[in-house]
N, C-alpha and C positions, 0 to 999 in steps of 0.2 A: 354260818358266820356272816353272810350277806345281810341277813335279817337282823343281826346284832349291830352291824354298821349303821343300817337304815334307822334302827330304834334310837342309836345315840343321836343321830342328827335331829330325829324328831323331838327328842328331849331337849336338845340345845336351842331348837327353834321356839319351843314353848316357854322357855324361861322368860321371866319379866326382866325389865331393865333396872330393878331396884339395886341400890348400892350394896345391900347386903348380900345379893345373889351374884355379883359380878365375878367375884373369885371362883364361885361354883361353876359358872358358865364357861370360865377359861379352862378350868380343870377337865370339864366334860368334853370340850372341843378338843383338847390335847389327847385325851383317852381315844376319841373317834379317830383321829389322825394315826396314832399308833396302831390302833385295830385295823385300820384300812390298809396299812403297810403290811401288816402280818397277813391279811387275807390276800394281798396281792403276791407276797413271797410264798405263800402256802400254795397258791394256784400255780405259780411258775415251777415250784418244786414237784407238785403233783403231774404236771404236764412232762417233766423230765424223768420222773420215776419209772414210768412205763417204757422209756426209750432205751434201746439197745445201744451199747458203746461199740464204736468201730475204729480200731487204730490202723492208720496207714502211713506209709514212708514218704518222707519229704521228696519233692520233685517227681514223683511218680503220678500215674494215672489212677483214678479211684472209681470204683463202680459200686454204687448202692441200689438195692433192690427193694421194691415196695412190698414187703411182707410175703405173703404166699400167693399173691396175685399172678395170674399167668404173664409170661413175658411179653405178650403182645396186648396187654390191658392198657387202656387209656387212663393217665393219671397225670395230676398237677403236683409240681414240686415246689416246696417252700422252705427257706432257711431262716430260722429266728423270726418266722412270721411274715417275711417279705419274699419277693421274687429273687430267684437265684440269678445273680449277675456276674458270677464268676465265669470263666471260659469252660463251657460244658456242652454236651450234646445229650439227648434223650432218645432212647432206644425202648419203645413200649413202656413197660413199667420200671425201667432201669434209668438211673441218673448216672452219667459219667462226667467226672471232673478232671480236667486236663492239667497236668503239671502243678499239683497242688502245693501250697505252703501253709504257714501258719494262719494266713488270712481266711483259709477255707474252713477253720474250725467253727463248729456251731451246731445247732439243732436242726436237723433236716426232718421235714414231714411230707408225707405224700397222701393225695386226696383222690379217690377214685372218681372219674368223670361218669355221668354228668351230675350226679347228685351232691358231689363234693364231700362225701364221706371219708374222714381220716382212716387210713388203713395201717399206717406204720410211722414210727419215729426213730430216727437214728442220731446218736450223739457222735459226731465225727471229731476224732482227734488225730492231729498230724504230729509226727515227731520222727526220731531216729533211734536205731538200735545203739546200745551203749558201747563205748570202747573201754579198753583196759583201764581200770581204776589206778590211781597213784595211792600207794599204802606206805604209812609209816608207823613205827612202833617206838615206844619210849617209856622208861621207868622213871618216874620222879618220886616214887614212894618206895624206893629199894630198902630192904628186900622183900617187902610185902608182894609187890605184883608190878604189872605194866599195862599199858593201854595201846591200842592201835586205832589209828584214824585213817580215813580214806575220802577220796573226792574224785569226781569225773572232771577232766579238763575240757570235755565239750558236753554241753547240756543236751538232753534227749527231748525235752519239751513234753514229756509224757511220764506218768508215774513209773519209777524205777526202784527196785528193792535190791538189797545187798545180803548174800549169804556169806558167813564168816565161819571158818574152821581153823583151829590152832592144834597142832601136834607137837608133842615132845616125847622123845624116846619111844616112838611109835604108839603113843597114847594120846587120845582125843582129850583136850583139856575143856573145862566148862568156860563158856563165853558169856559174859553179861553185858547186854546193850545199855548204853548210858541213857539216863532218863532225860538229860538236857540236850546232849549233842547227839543228833540222830545218826550220824556217821562216825561213831565212836564206840568201841567196846573195852571192857576191862577183863584182865585174866590175872589169876593168882599164881605166883611162883609155886610149882609143886615141891621144889627144894632149892636150896642156897649153894653157891658155887657149882652148879652143875656143869658138866663138860659137854652135855648133849645139846645140840642146837634146836631152836624153835623154829617151826614151819608155819607160816601163817598165810591162808589163801582167802581172798576176797573176791566174789563173783557178783557182778552187776547183772541184773535180770529185769527185763521189761517184755511188753507184748510183742516187740519186734525183734528180739534176740538177747544174747547174753554175751559177756566177756569176763575173763578171770585174770587176776594178778596174784603171784605166789613170791613171798620173800622168805629168806632163811637168815637167822642171826643167833649169836651167843648172847647170854644175858649181860655179860660185861661190856658189850658194845652199845647197849641202849640205855644205860644208867645216865641220866641227865637231870640234875636236880632243877627245881624252880628258882628264879631269881632271889636274892636275899630280900628282905622285907624291913619296912621302917627305917630307911637310910636317913640319917640325920647329920648334918655338918654344922658346926657352931664355931664362932671365933673365940679365941682364948685371950682373956682381958690382959692388957698391956704387952701382948705379943703380936706385933704387926705382920709377921710372916708366917703364922701357925694357924691351922684349923683342926679342930677335933671332930673325927668321923666316926660314928657307931652305927650298927645295923643288928638286925635279928636274923637268925637262921630261917630259911623257908619253912612255913608251918606245915607243908605237906611231907617234909622229911621225917620219917617215923622216929628214929632214934639217933639223935646226934652224938650221944655218948659212945654207943657201940660202933656206930658207923659215922666217924666225924668227918667234918667238911673242911676244906681249905677255901680260901678267898683270894680274889684278884681285883684290886682296887685301881681305878684309873681317874685321873683328874687333869684339868687343864684350865688356863684362864680363858675367858670369852674372847680376849683379843688375839688368841693364838689357835692353831688347828692341831698342833702336835700334842698327843696325850703323854703323860707320865704315868708309870705303872709301878704298882708295888705288890708282891705276892705274899700272903700272910698264911700262916699254919695255925689252925685251931684257935683263932682270935677274932673277936667281933668288934674291934676298935683299932683306929690307927690315927696317929698325929702327923699331919703334913707340916714339915718344918721349913719348906723351900717356896712357899707361896709369895707372890709379888704383893707387896704393900698396897692396900687400896684397890685391888683388882678383884672383880667377881669371878668365881670358879664354879665350874660344873663338875660333879662328881657322881661316879657309878660303881656298882660292886657287882661281881660275879661269883658263882660257887661251884664246887666240884668235889666229889667224893675223893678222899685221900689217895685212893689206889686205883680205882677203875673208872671208866665212863668218860664223859666229855664235860666241858664247862657249860654252866647254864647260860641263858641269855642275860644280858645287862640289866640291872635294876632300874627302876624309874629314876630319871636323873634329879639330882638336888642341886640347889645353887646356895653359895655362901661367899661371904667377903670377910677377909681377916679384920682383927681388931683395929679401929682407927682412933687415935688420940683426938679428943675434942680440942679444937684450936681456942686459944685464949682470946677473949672478946676485947677487941680494940676499938676505942671511940671513933666513929666516922668523922673524917675531916670536913665532910660536906655538911654536918649538922650545923644549923644556924643558932649562934649564940644570942641569948636575950639582950635586947637593947636596953641601955641604961641612959637616963636623962642626965646629960652633962653640958656644959658650957662649951661652945665651939672653941677650938684650939687655933692659934694663929697659923696661918699657912707657912710651910716650911720655906726657908730663905732660898731664893733662886740661886742656882748653881752658876749662872751667867754672871760675869763681871759687871759692876755697876758703871754706867756711862753718864757723863755730866751734861751732855747735850746731844742734839741730833745734828749730824753734818748738813750744811746748806745745799739744797738741790736735790735732796733725797728724801723720799716719803718716810715718815716716821712710822715705825711699827707700833701696833697697839699696845705691846708689852713696854714701850718707853713713854706712853702718855703720862702726865701728871696724875697722881692718884686722886680720888674723889674728895679725900681729906684736904689736900692742897688747894683745890678748886674752891672748897667751903671756906677756907681761911682767907682767900683773896676776896671773895664776895662779901665777906663780913667786913673787912677792913675798908672796902670801897663804900659800903652802906653808912658806916660810921663817919667817914669823911664828908660825905654829903650832908649829913645831919649837922656837923659843926659848921659848915657853911652856911 
């Protein structure tokens, strides 16, 4: 592989700078970069392939031995290719790490002195033993079967497997692991309306220990449908307080005709926190008649078997607003009317009474001065008099 990388770089350096070969040079260079990354990854994987895996508990001391060398042999330890900096001590060919945690994870290598030959590799993994898993079972496909899921409340930090067994009437039932959810399994009901309880045991196992949880239940207590689907709320024309709500039964429910569902609808305006509820039997539609006009509503629906089990989770919330009449368009009083060319109209008469003269000793107001027309007549008469003289 190294020769292949060198050959690629040789080809790239020997390419000419002609325009027709620029694209070929780029592709060749990219190929070389990818091939180099593959070589590095392969080398790292090859180094770890021969390493043994050692699992140790959190907060404890860890002792690693350098292969089959004598306990008093002189060796040098490395972690991930560098010196060991964690709190530790060396006793001959042994490396002892003190109070380890997750930061001590890594690939440890020991080299025999003085020639520096590598004698062993250890892939150290720090973790904890599992605690009792939390287990729940539910039937959303009644009466076909049920599923159980589990999880650990405290992570172990190392690989942990789960063993699952299901008993019914002292018989072991077939358990099918889910292909998508790794912590889930599926079980078929051996019979319907059984009075015998089911017993489910889940055991968590890893290199540091194991823990189990067992639950017991009757089939009628785990029936819980999935939420209704395709919930739609639409306003009703010319009805300002009504909303039409429709939905579909959950697609996972096998036979709604033989095992019918009932529904629980809740709705509220966004301006309030209190919900209003309506329970419906064997119906996938409802008309809300008491909505507030012009207010946006949030609506959800839940489902339940008519006789057994519990209510589903709420459906995805939908929003709707009742019908709103379109207001009549009124011309705005702020719109400017077009200007028309007209002759000026005389000013409106003053509301103040007319006065013949101005009292002596008082300054006359500008509104009592003779009008310009009167001044013009006086000047014209004076000019005619001078001309006759």
